[in-house]
Backbone atoms as SQL, in Angstrom:
CREATE TABLE atoms (id INTEGER PRIMARY KEY, chain TEXT, resi INTEGER, resn TEXT, atom TEXT, x REAL, y REAL, z REAL);
INSERT INTO atoms VALUES
  (1, 'A', 1, 'UNK', 'N', -33.021, -0.629, 12.980),
  (2, 'A', 1, 'UNK', 'CA', -31.632, -1.018, 13.195),
  (3, 'A', 1, 'UNK', 'C', -30.954, -1.387, 11.897),
  (4, 'A', 2, 'UNK', 'N', -31.726, -1.809, 10.957),
  (5, 'A', 2, 'UNK', 'CA', -31.205, -2.203, 9.645),
  (6, 'A', 2, 'UNK', 'C', -30.590, -0.945, 8.973),
  (7, 'A', 3, 'UNK', 'N', -31.234, 0.175, 9.022),
  (8, 'A', 3, 'UNK', 'CA', -30.693, 1.330, 8.431),
  (9, 'A', 3, 'UNK', 'C', -29.393, 1.792, 9.036),
  (10, 'A', 4, 'UNK', 'N', -29.234, 1.489, 10.379),
  (11, 'A', 4, 'UNK', 'CA', -28.049, 1.868, 11.047),
  (12, 'A', 4, 'UNK', 'C', -26.818, 1.075, 10.520),
  (13, 'A', 5, 'UNK', 'N', -27.072, -0.178, 10.176),
  (14, 'A', 5, 'UNK', 'CA', -25.984, -1.023, 9.608),
  (15, 'A', 5, 'UNK', 'C', -25.592, -0.491, 8.256),
  (16, 'A', 6, 'UNK', 'N', -26.614, -0.125, 7.460),
  (17, 'A', 6, 'UNK', 'CA', -26.351, 0.434, 6.114),
  (18, 'A', 6, 'UNK', 'C', -25.596, 1.764, 6.184),
  (19, 'A', 7, 'UNK', 'N', -25.962, 2.568, 7.207),
  (20, 'A', 7, 'UNK', 'CA', -25.290, 3.856, 7.354),
  (21, 'A', 7, 'UNK', 'C', -23.826, 3.660, 7.731),
  (22, 'A', 8, 'UNK', 'N', -23.584, 2.685, 8.651),
  (23, 'A', 8, 'UNK', 'CA', -22.188, 2.430, 9.103),
  (24, 'A', 8, 'UNK', 'C', -21.379, 1.809, 7.898),
  (25, 'A', 9, 'UNK', 'N', -22.034, 0.955, 7.104),
  (26, 'A', 9, 'UNK', 'CA', -21.349, 0.372, 6.005),
  (27, 'A', 9, 'UNK', 'C', -21.069, 1.455, 4.907),
  (28, 'A', 10, 'UNK', 'N', -22.008, 2.343, 4.716),
  (29, 'A', 10, 'UNK', 'CA', -21.812, 3.418, 3.749),
  (30, 'A', 10, 'UNK', 'C', -20.697, 4.376, 4.215),
  (31, 'A', 11, 'UNK', 'N', -20.658, 4.626, 5.518),
  (32, 'A', 11, 'UNK', 'CA', -19.551, 5.475, 6.041),
  (33, 'A', 11, 'UNK', 'C', -18.214, 4.882, 5.851),
  (34, 'A', 12, 'UNK', 'N', -18.140, 3.550, 6.136),
  (35, 'A', 12, 'UNK', 'CA', -16.868, 2.833, 5.947),
  (36, 'A', 12, 'UNK', 'C', -16.482, 2.837, 4.467),
  (37, 'A', 13, 'UNK', 'N', -17.406, 2.592, 3.553),
  (38, 'A', 13, 'UNK', 'CA', -17.124, 2.589, 2.167),
  (39, 'A', 13, 'UNK', 'C', -16.696, 3.965, 1.678),
  (40, 'A', 14, 'UNK', 'N', -17.318, 5.044, 2.208),
  (41, 'A', 14, 'UNK', 'CA', -16.950, 6.373, 1.807),
  (42, 'A', 14, 'UNK', 'C', -15.501, 6.719, 2.154),
  (43, 'A', 15, 'UNK', 'N', -15.097, 6.240, 3.344),
  (44, 'A', 15, 'UNK', 'CA', -13.697, 6.435, 3.744),
  (45, 'A', 15, 'UNK', 'C', -12.756, 5.732, 2.849),
  (46, 'A', 16, 'UNK', 'N', -13.100, 4.540, 2.365),
  (47, 'A', 16, 'UNK', 'CA', -12.228, 3.792, 1.424),
  (48, 'A', 16, 'UNK', 'C', -12.153, 4.470, 0.078),
  (49, 'A', 17, 'UNK', 'N', -13.182, 5.177, -0.311),
  (50, 'A', 17, 'UNK', 'CA', -13.184, 5.803, -1.633),
  (51, 'A', 17, 'UNK', 'C', -12.518, 7.190, -1.681),
  (52, 'A', 18, 'UNK', 'N', -12.129, 7.706, -0.532),
  (53, 'A', 18, 'UNK', 'CA', -11.436, 9.005, -0.516),
  (54, 'A', 18, 'UNK', 'C', -10.084, 8.854, -1.139),
  (55, 'A', 19, 'UNK', 'N', -9.632, 9.823, -1.913),
  (56, 'A', 19, 'UNK', 'CA', -8.381, 9.683, -2.550),
  (57, 'A', 19, 'UNK', 'C', -7.202, 9.694, -1.533),
  (58, 'A', 20, 'UNK', 'N', -6.191, 8.964, -1.837),
  (59, 'A', 20, 'UNK', 'CA', -4.964, 8.903, -0.951),
  (60, 'A', 20, 'UNK', 'C', -4.238, 10.246, -1.146),
  (61, 'A', 21, 'UNK', 'N', -3.897, 10.897, -0.107),
  (62, 'A', 21, 'UNK', 'CA', -3.156, 12.206, -0.160),
  (63, 'A', 21, 'UNK', 'C', -1.862, 11.989, -1.033),
  (64, 'A', 22, 'UNK', 'N', -1.579, 13.008, -1.790),
  (65, 'A', 22, 'UNK', 'CA', -0.400, 12.973, -2.659),
  (66, 'A', 22, 'UNK', 'C', 0.900, 12.789, -1.857),
  (67, 'A', 23, 'UNK', 'N', 0.971, 13.450, -0.700),
  (68, 'A', 23, 'UNK', 'CA', 2.178, 13.365, 0.135),
  (69, 'A', 23, 'UNK', 'C', 2.369, 11.974, 0.662),
  (70, 'A', 24, 'UNK', 'N', 1.321, 11.212, 0.935),
  (71, 'A', 24, 'UNK', 'CA', 1.414, 9.838, 1.347),
  (72, 'A', 24, 'UNK', 'C', 2.021, 8.978, 0.250),
  (73, 'A', 25, 'UNK', 'N', 1.537, 9.177, -0.999),
  (74, 'A', 25, 'UNK', 'CA', 2.088, 8.394, -2.100),
  (75, 'A', 25, 'UNK', 'C', 3.541, 8.737, -2.305),
  (76, 'A', 26, 'UNK', 'N', 3.890, 10.053, -2.293),
  (77, 'A', 26, 'UNK', 'CA', 5.289, 10.427, -2.429),
  (78, 'A', 26, 'UNK', 'C', 6.171, 9.876, -1.381),
  (79, 'A', 27, 'UNK', 'N', 5.662, 9.832, -0.132),
  (80, 'A', 27, 'UNK', 'CA', 6.448, 9.281, 0.986),
  (81, 'A', 27, 'UNK', 'C', 6.669, 7.789, 0.810),
  (82, 'A', 28, 'UNK', 'N', 5.637, 7.082, 0.289),
  (83, 'A', 28, 'UNK', 'CA', 5.725, 5.649, 0.096),
  (84, 'A', 28, 'UNK', 'C', 6.747, 5.372, -1.051),
  (85, 'A', 29, 'UNK', 'N', 6.729, 6.174, -2.102),
  (86, 'A', 29, 'UNK', 'CA', 7.678, 5.998, -3.232),
  (87, 'A', 29, 'UNK', 'C', 9.124, 6.240, -2.765),
  (88, 'A', 30, 'UNK', 'N', 9.220, 7.385, -1.957),
  (89, 'A', 30, 'UNK', 'CA', 10.589, 7.650, -1.449),
  (90, 'A', 30, 'UNK', 'C', 11.137, 6.597, -0.501),
  (91, 'A', 31, 'UNK', 'N', 10.297, 6.015, 0.269),
  (92, 'A', 31, 'UNK', 'CA', 10.698, 4.970, 1.181),
  (93, 'A', 31, 'UNK', 'C', 11.122, 3.723, 0.384),
  (94, 'A', 32, 'UNK', 'N', 10.332, 3.385, -0.734),
  (95, 'A', 32, 'UNK', 'CA', 10.733, 2.278, -1.487),
  (96, 'A', 32, 'UNK', 'C', 12.014, 2.502, -2.273),
  (97, 'A', 33, 'UNK', 'N', 12.180, 3.744, -2.713),
  (98, 'A', 33, 'UNK', 'CA', 13.446, 4.055, -3.428),
  (99, 'A', 33, 'UNK', 'C', 14.646, 3.997, -2.535),
  (100, 'A', 34, 'UNK', 'N', 14.478, 4.339, -1.238),
  (101, 'A', 34, 'UNK', 'CA', 15.502, 4.313, -0.296),
  (102, 'A', 34, 'UNK', 'C', 15.983, 2.843, -0.042),
  (103, 'A', 35, 'UNK', 'N', 15.036, 1.916, -0.149),
  (104, 'A', 35, 'UNK', 'CA', 15.467, 0.509, 0.003),
  (105, 'A', 35, 'UNK', 'C', 16.207, 0.012, -1.233),
  (106, 'A', 36, 'UNK', 'N', 15.900, 0.544, -2.369),
  (107, 'A', 36, 'UNK', 'CA', 16.537, 0.088, -3.589),
  (108, 'A', 36, 'UNK', 'C', 17.896, 0.706, -3.810),
  (109, 'A', 37, 'UNK', 'N', 18.128, 1.872, -3.294),
  (110, 'A', 37, 'UNK', 'CA', 19.444, 2.493, -3.508),
  (111, 'A', 37, 'UNK', 'C', 20.521, 1.746, -2.799),
  (112, 'A', 38, 'UNK', 'N', 21.628, 1.723, -3.449),
  (113, 'A', 38, 'UNK', 'CA', 22.736, 1.037, -2.838),
  (114, 'A', 38, 'UNK', 'C', 23.669, 2.007, -2.187),
  (115, 'A', 39, 'UNK', 'N', 24.493, 1.564, -1.328),
  (116, 'A', 39, 'UNK', 'CA', 25.502, 2.420, -0.690),
  (117, 'A', 39, 'UNK', 'C', 26.478, 2.941, -1.736),
  (118, 'A', 40, 'UNK', 'N', 26.666, 4.205, -1.794),
  (119, 'A', 40, 'UNK', 'CA', 27.561, 4.775, -2.804),
  (120, 'A', 40, 'UNK', 'C', 28.981, 4.361, -2.414),
  (121, 'A', 41, 'UNK', 'N', 29.655, 3.756, -3.348),
  (122, 'A', 41, 'UNK', 'CA', 31.031, 3.291, -3.130),
  (123, 'A', 41, 'UNK', 'C', 32.015, 4.332, -3.632),
  (124, 'A', 42, 'UNK', 'N', 33.089, 4.447, -2.948),
  (125, 'A', 42, 'UNK', 'CA', 34.090, 5.459, -3.315),
  (126, 'A', 42, 'UNK', 'C', 35.065, 4.904, -4.335),
  (127, 'A', 43, 'UNK', 'N', 35.393, 5.674, -5.321),
  (128, 'A', 43, 'UNK', 'CA', 36.477, 5.407, -6.253),
  (129, 'A', 43, 'UNK', 'C', 36.251, 4.286, -7.225),
  (130, 'A', 44, 'UNK', 'N', 37.299, 3.958, -7.973),
  (131, 'A', 44, 'UNK', 'CA', 37.243, 2.939, -9.032),
  (132, 'A', 44, 'UNK', 'C', 37.048, 1.574, -8.473),
  (133, 'A', 45, 'UNK', 'N', 37.639, 1.247, -7.323),
  (134, 'A', 45, 'UNK', 'CA', 37.522, -0.055, -6.764),
  (135, 'A', 45, 'UNK', 'C', 36.054, -0.377, -6.371),
  (136, 'A', 46, 'UNK', 'N', 35.381, 0.635, -5.818),
  (137, 'A', 46, 'UNK', 'CA', 33.981, 0.485, -5.506),
  (138, 'A', 46, 'UNK', 'C', 33.090, 0.213, -6.740),
  (139, 'A', 47, 'UNK', 'N', 33.381, 0.940, -7.843),
  (140, 'A', 47, 'UNK', 'CA', 32.659, 0.735, -9.101),
  (141, 'A', 47, 'UNK', 'C', 32.924, -0.609, -9.589),
  (142, 'A', 48, 'UNK', 'N', 34.160, -1.104, -9.594),
  (143, 'A', 48, 'UNK', 'CA', 34.480, -2.417, -10.123),
  (144, 'A', 48, 'UNK', 'C', 33.753, -3.468, -9.265),
  (145, 'A', 49, 'UNK', 'N', 33.784, -3.326, -7.945),
  (146, 'A', 49, 'UNK', 'CA', 33.066, -4.290, -7.134),
  (147, 'A', 49, 'UNK', 'C', 31.602, -4.332, -7.378),
  (148, 'A', 50, 'UNK', 'N', 31.026, -3.138, -7.549),
  (149, 'A', 50, 'UNK', 'CA', 29.590, -3.009, -7.928),
  (150, 'A', 50, 'UNK', 'C', 29.277, -3.696, -9.215),
  (151, 'A', 51, 'UNK', 'N', 30.072, -3.436, -10.267),
  (152, 'A', 51, 'UNK', 'CA', 29.877, -4.052, -11.557),
  (153, 'A', 51, 'UNK', 'C', 30.026, -5.601, -11.496),
  (154, 'A', 52, 'UNK', 'N', 30.993, -6.042, -10.695),
  (155, 'A', 52, 'UNK', 'CA', 31.171, -7.472, -10.547),
  (156, 'A', 52, 'UNK', 'C', 29.921, -8.130, -9.984),
  (157, 'A', 53, 'UNK', 'N', 29.362, -7.473, -8.962),
  (158, 'A', 53, 'UNK', 'CA', 28.089, -7.998, -8.405),
  (159, 'A', 53, 'UNK', 'C', 26.967, -7.994, -9.399),
  (160, 'A', 54, 'UNK', 'N', 26.848, -6.956, -10.189),
  (161, 'A', 54, 'UNK', 'CA', 25.778, -6.931, -11.255),
  (162, 'A', 54, 'UNK', 'C', 26.053, -7.999, -12.301),
  (163, 'A', 55, 'UNK', 'N', 27.316, -8.240, -12.638),
  (164, 'A', 55, 'UNK', 'CA', 27.675, -9.290, -13.564),
  (165, 'A', 55, 'UNK', 'C', 27.224, -10.628, -13.048),
  (166, 'A', 56, 'UNK', 'N', 27.434, -10.883, -11.774),
  (167, 'A', 56, 'UNK', 'CA', 26.944, -12.171, -11.137),
  (168, 'A', 56, 'UNK', 'C', 25.420, -12.295, -11.197),
  (169, 'A', 57, 'UNK', 'N', 24.739, -11.175, -10.948),
  (170, 'A', 57, 'UNK', 'CA', 23.320, -11.191, -11.040),
  (171, 'A', 57, 'UNK', 'C', 22.820, -11.465, -12.481),
  (172, 'A', 58, 'UNK', 'N', 23.496, -10.864, -13.427),
  (173, 'A', 58, 'UNK', 'CA', 23.191, -11.138, -14.840),
  (174, 'A', 58, 'UNK', 'C', 23.377, -12.574, -15.152),
  (175, 'A', 59, 'UNK', 'N', 24.477, -13.202, -14.731),
  (176, 'A', 59, 'UNK', 'CA', 24.797, -14.585, -15.018),
  (177, 'A', 59, 'UNK', 'C', 23.686, -15.490, -14.439),
  (178, 'A', 60, 'UNK', 'N', 23.207, -15.210, -13.239),
  (179, 'A', 60, 'UNK', 'CA', 22.174, -16.010, -12.619),
  (180, 'A', 60, 'UNK', 'C', 20.874, -15.796, -13.400),
  (181, 'A', 61, 'UNK', 'N', 20.580, -14.565, -13.771),
  (182, 'A', 61, 'UNK', 'CA', 19.413, -14.270, -14.548),
  (183, 'A', 61, 'UNK', 'C', 19.444, -15.003, -15.897),
  (184, 'A', 62, 'UNK', 'N', 20.559, -14.898, -16.609),
  (185, 'A', 62, 'UNK', 'CA', 20.685, -15.566, -17.908),
  (186, 'A', 62, 'UNK', 'C', 20.588, -17.108, -17.749),
  (187, 'A', 63, 'UNK', 'N', 21.147, -17.657, -16.713),
  (188, 'A', 63, 'UNK', 'CA', 21.069, -19.082, -16.447),
  (189, 'A', 63, 'UNK', 'C', 19.593, -19.483, -16.299),
  (190, 'A', 64, 'UNK', 'N', 18.788, -18.723, -15.574),
  (191, 'A', 64, 'UNK', 'CA', 17.432, -19.065, -15.375),
  (192, 'A', 64, 'UNK', 'C', 16.608, -18.956, -16.685),
  (193, 'A', 65, 'UNK', 'N', 16.913, -17.982, -17.468),
  (194, 'A', 65, 'UNK', 'CA', 16.205, -17.838, -18.791),
  (195, 'A', 65, 'UNK', 'C', 16.589, -19.022, -19.744),
  (196, 'A', 66, 'UNK', 'N', 17.895, -19.310, -19.760),
  (197, 'A', 66, 'UNK', 'CA', 18.313, -20.433, -20.634),
  (198, 'A', 66, 'UNK', 'C', 17.714, -21.736, -20.194),
  (199, 'A', 67, 'UNK', 'N', 17.627, -21.930, -18.861),
  (200, 'A', 67, 'UNK', 'CA', 17.022, -23.166, -18.315),
  (201, 'A', 67, 'UNK', 'C', 15.528, -23.299, -18.678),
  (202, 'A', 68, 'UNK', 'N', 14.916, -22.109, -18.663),
  (203, 'A', 68, 'UNK', 'CA', 13.478, -22.135, -18.970),
  (204, 'A', 68, 'UNK', 'C', 13.186, -22.511, -20.427),
  (205, 'A', 69, 'UNK', 'N', 14.062, -22.141, -21.356),
  (206, 'A', 69, 'UNK', 'CA', 13.801, -22.372, -22.741),
  (207, 'A', 69, 'UNK', 'C', 14.731, -23.502, -23.278),
  (208, 'A', 70, 'UNK', 'N', 15.361, -24.302, -22.382),
  (209, 'A', 70, 'UNK', 'CA', 16.263, -25.341, -22.840),
  (210, 'A', 70, 'UNK', 'C', 15.568, -26.382, -23.752),
  (211, 'A', 71, 'UNK', 'N', 14.416, -26.775, -23.393),
  (212, 'A', 71, 'UNK', 'CA', 13.724, -27.832, -24.135),
  (213, 'A', 71, 'UNK', 'C', 12.732, -27.278, -25.191),
  (214, 'A', 72, 'UNK', 'N', 12.839, -26.009, -25.438),
  (215, 'A', 72, 'UNK', 'CA', 11.959, -25.401, -26.418),
  (216, 'A', 72, 'UNK', 'C', 12.561, -25.543, -27.793),
  (217, 'A', 73, 'UNK', 'N', 11.841, -25.102, -28.769),
  (218, 'A', 73, 'UNK', 'CA', 12.307, -25.225, -30.170),
  (219, 'A', 73, 'UNK', 'C', 13.416, -24.215, -30.404),
  (220, 'A', 74, 'UNK', 'N', 14.003, -24.327, -31.638),
  (221, 'A', 74, 'UNK', 'CA', 15.117, -23.423, -31.969),
  (222, 'A', 74, 'UNK', 'C', 14.757, -21.979, -32.004),
  (223, 'A', 75, 'UNK', 'N', 13.566, -21.662, -32.452),
  (224, 'A', 75, 'UNK', 'CA', 13.058, -20.319, -32.535),
  (225, 'A', 75, 'UNK', 'C', 13.033, -19.652, -31.152),
  (226, 'A', 76, 'UNK', 'N', 12.466, -20.397, -30.182),
  (227, 'A', 76, 'UNK', 'CA', 12.301, -19.905, -28.782),
  (228, 'A', 76, 'UNK', 'C', 13.727, -19.728, -28.142),
  (229, 'A', 77, 'UNK', 'N', 14.610, -20.665, -28.373),
  (230, 'A', 77, 'UNK', 'CA', 15.972, -20.535, -27.815),
  (231, 'A', 77, 'UNK', 'C', 16.655, -19.338, -28.445),
  (232, 'A', 78, 'UNK', 'N', 16.527, -19.161, -29.787),
  (233, 'A', 78, 'UNK', 'CA', 17.198, -18.013, -30.384),
  (234, 'A', 78, 'UNK', 'C', 16.649, -16.700, -29.908),
  (235, 'A', 79, 'UNK', 'N', 15.307, -16.652, -29.650),
  (236, 'A', 79, 'UNK', 'CA', 14.684, -15.450, -29.114),
  (237, 'A', 79, 'UNK', 'C', 15.203, -15.168, -27.713),
  (238, 'A', 80, 'UNK', 'N', 15.329, -16.162, -26.919),
  (239, 'A', 80, 'UNK', 'CA', 15.846, -15.987, -25.524),
  (240, 'A', 80, 'UNK', 'C', 17.314, -15.470, -25.617),
  (241, 'A', 81, 'UNK', 'N', 18.104, -16.027, -26.467),
  (242, 'A', 81, 'UNK', 'CA', 19.509, -15.612, -26.582),
  (243, 'A', 81, 'UNK', 'C', 19.588, -14.149, -27.062),
  (244, 'A', 82, 'UNK', 'N', 18.705, -13.798, -27.993),
  (245, 'A', 82, 'UNK', 'CA', 18.696, -12.437, -28.536),
  (246, 'A', 82, 'UNK', 'C', 18.250, -11.452, -27.382),
  (247, 'A', 83, 'UNK', 'N', 17.313, -11.842, -26.628),
  (248, 'A', 83, 'UNK', 'CA', 16.895, -11.043, -25.477),
  (249, 'A', 83, 'UNK', 'C', 18.056, -10.837, -24.469),
  (250, 'A', 84, 'UNK', 'N', 18.738, -11.922, -24.166),
  (251, 'A', 84, 'UNK', 'CA', 19.848, -11.843, -23.237),
  (252, 'A', 84, 'UNK', 'C', 20.953, -10.982, -23.803),
  (253, 'A', 85, 'UNK', 'N', 21.185, -11.074, -25.063),
  (254, 'A', 85, 'UNK', 'CA', 22.311, -10.275, -25.680),
  (255, 'A', 85, 'UNK', 'C', 21.959, -8.818, -25.615),
  (256, 'A', 86, 'UNK', 'N', 20.691, -8.476, -25.928),
  (257, 'A', 86, 'UNK', 'CA', 20.263, -7.067, -25.821),
  (258, 'A', 86, 'UNK', 'C', 20.328, -6.532, -24.372),
  (259, 'A', 87, 'UNK', 'N', 19.963, -7.383, -23.454),
  (260, 'A', 87, 'UNK', 'CA', 20.028, -7.001, -22.052),
  (261, 'A', 87, 'UNK', 'C', 21.466, -6.745, -21.650),
  (262, 'A', 88, 'UNK', 'N', 22.422, -7.614, -22.089),
  (263, 'A', 88, 'UNK', 'CA', 23.817, -7.408, -21.788),
  (264, 'A', 88, 'UNK', 'C', 24.343, -6.156, -22.337),
  (265, 'A', 89, 'UNK', 'N', 23.904, -5.810, -23.578),
  (266, 'A', 89, 'UNK', 'CA', 24.336, -4.576, -24.216),
  (267, 'A', 89, 'UNK', 'C', 23.831, -3.384, -23.431),
  (268, 'A', 90, 'UNK', 'N', 22.592, -3.441, -22.932),
  (269, 'A', 90, 'UNK', 'CA', 22.029, -2.402, -22.133),
  (270, 'A', 90, 'UNK', 'C', 22.781, -2.273, -20.827),
  (271, 'A', 91, 'UNK', 'N', 23.153, -3.382, -20.248),
  (272, 'A', 91, 'UNK', 'CA', 23.923, -3.377, -18.978),
  (273, 'A', 91, 'UNK', 'C', 25.321, -2.784, -19.195),
  (274, 'A', 92, 'UNK', 'N', 25.946, -3.065, -20.304),
  (275, 'A', 92, 'UNK', 'CA', 27.294, -2.502, -20.610),
  (276, 'A', 92, 'UNK', 'C', 27.187, -1.000, -20.764),
  (277, 'A', 93, 'UNK', 'N', 26.126, -0.538, -21.414),
  (278, 'A', 93, 'UNK', 'CA', 25.917, 0.932, -21.555),
  (279, 'A', 93, 'UNK', 'C', 25.826, 1.534, -20.104),
  (280, 'A', 94, 'UNK', 'N', 25.053, 0.867, -19.278),
  (281, 'A', 94, 'UNK', 'CA', 24.892, 1.292, -17.869),
  (282, 'A', 94, 'UNK', 'C', 26.257, 1.373, -17.170),
  (283, 'A', 95, 'UNK', 'N', 27.040, 0.348, -17.396),
  (284, 'A', 95, 'UNK', 'CA', 28.384, 0.316, -16.804),
  (285, 'A', 95, 'UNK', 'C', 29.267, 1.483, -17.282),
  (286, 'A', 96, 'UNK', 'N', 29.182, 1.827, -18.592),
  (287, 'A', 96, 'UNK', 'CA', 29.943, 2.881, -19.137),
  (288, 'A', 96, 'UNK', 'C', 29.611, 4.161, -18.456),
  (289, 'A', 97, 'UNK', 'N', 28.294, 4.396, -18.236),
  (290, 'A', 97, 'UNK', 'CA', 27.833, 5.609, -17.553),
  (291, 'A', 97, 'UNK', 'C', 28.350, 5.632, -16.163),
  (292, 'A', 98, 'UNK', 'N', 28.322, 4.486, -15.457),
  (293, 'A', 98, 'UNK', 'CA', 28.805, 4.432, -14.064),
  (294, 'A', 98, 'UNK', 'C', 30.355, 4.707, -14.015),
  (295, 'A', 99, 'UNK', 'N', 31.067, 4.169, -14.955),
  (296, 'A', 99, 'UNK', 'CA', 32.539, 4.403, -14.983),
  (297, 'A', 99, 'UNK', 'C', 32.828, 5.897, -15.304),
  (298, 'A', 100, 'UNK', 'N', 32.078, 6.469, -16.187),
  (299, 'A', 100, 'UNK', 'CA', 32.313, 7.882, -16.559),
  (300, 'A', 100, 'UNK', 'C', 31.949, 8.825, -15.450),
  (301, 'A', 101, 'UNK', 'N', 30.928, 8.560, -14.686),
  (302, 'A', 101, 'UNK', 'CA', 30.473, 9.496, -13.615),
  (303, 'A', 101, 'UNK', 'C', 31.004, 9.117, -12.284),
  (304, 'A', 102, 'UNK', 'N', 31.560, 7.910, -12.096),
  (305, 'A', 102, 'UNK', 'CA', 32.070, 7.362, -10.852),
  (306, 'A', 102, 'UNK', 'C', 30.994, 7.321, -9.790),
  (307, 'A', 103, 'UNK', 'N', 29.737, 6.963, -10.173),
  (308, 'A', 103, 'UNK', 'CA', 28.670, 6.861, -9.298),
  (309, 'A', 103, 'UNK', 'C', 28.032, 5.505, -9.596),
  (310, 'A', 104, 'UNK', 'N', 27.989, 4.603, -8.584),
  (311, 'A', 104, 'UNK', 'CA', 27.326, 3.337, -8.726),
  (312, 'A', 104, 'UNK', 'C', 25.828, 3.441, -8.589),
  (313, 'A', 105, 'UNK', 'N', 25.084, 2.962, -9.548),
  (314, 'A', 105, 'UNK', 'CA', 23.642, 2.943, -9.467),
  (315, 'A', 105, 'UNK', 'C', 23.126, 1.580, -9.828),
  (316, 'A', 106, 'UNK', 'N', 22.031, 1.156, -9.153),
  (317, 'A', 106, 'UNK', 'CA', 21.553, -0.206, -9.402),
  (318, 'A', 106, 'UNK', 'C', 21.009, -0.384, -10.809),
  (319, 'A', 107, 'UNK', 'N', 21.231, -1.570, -11.377),
  (320, 'A', 107, 'UNK', 'CA', 20.681, -1.956, -12.686),
  (321, 'A', 107, 'UNK', 'C', 19.478, -2.890, -12.391),
  (322, 'A', 108, 'UNK', 'N', 18.362, -2.522, -12.854),
  (323, 'A', 108, 'UNK', 'CA', 17.125, -3.288, -12.569),
  (324, 'A', 108, 'UNK', 'C', 16.881, -4.262, -13.671),
  (325, 'A', 109, 'UNK', 'N', 16.894, -5.521, -13.304),
  (326, 'A', 109, 'UNK', 'CA', 16.595, -6.566, -14.241),
  (327, 'A', 109, 'UNK', 'C', 15.046, -6.681, -14.388),
  (328, 'A', 110, 'UNK', 'N', 14.520, -6.974, -15.587),
  (329, 'A', 110, 'UNK', 'CA', 13.099, -6.976, -15.766),
  (330, 'A', 110, 'UNK', 'C', 12.481, -8.223, -15.085),
  (331, 'A', 111, 'UNK', 'N', 11.296, -7.961, -14.621),
  (332, 'A', 111, 'UNK', 'CA', 10.498, -9.118, -14.062),
  (333, 'A', 111, 'UNK', 'C', 9.826, -9.887, -15.168),
  (334, 'A', 112, 'UNK', 'N', 10.031, -11.158, -15.142),
  (335, 'A', 112, 'UNK', 'CA', 9.454, -11.966, -16.159),
  (336, 'A', 112, 'UNK', 'C', 8.372, -12.872, -15.550);
């Protein structure tokens, strides 16, 4: 009976070791991307509303970073401010592309 348990455990382990089909991975990625995409907004007013929402998200993100480094030394605070400035420059570049193409696309803030 002991060998039967080993055989069943080996069979279960073998199933876990099989590679995940490529189509399943692609379907999972497509499903996740569908949740991240925003509703395409029409015209200049939609782009402005979208950019205003991203600006609010940036302000909240910057507030949390500044709060985290508030009691740190001058070097850490300067580094945080430099990071936020570079992120804002990247976001403005993203906004220029959105305005030029009239297509709103999500800006992904880095996970810290």
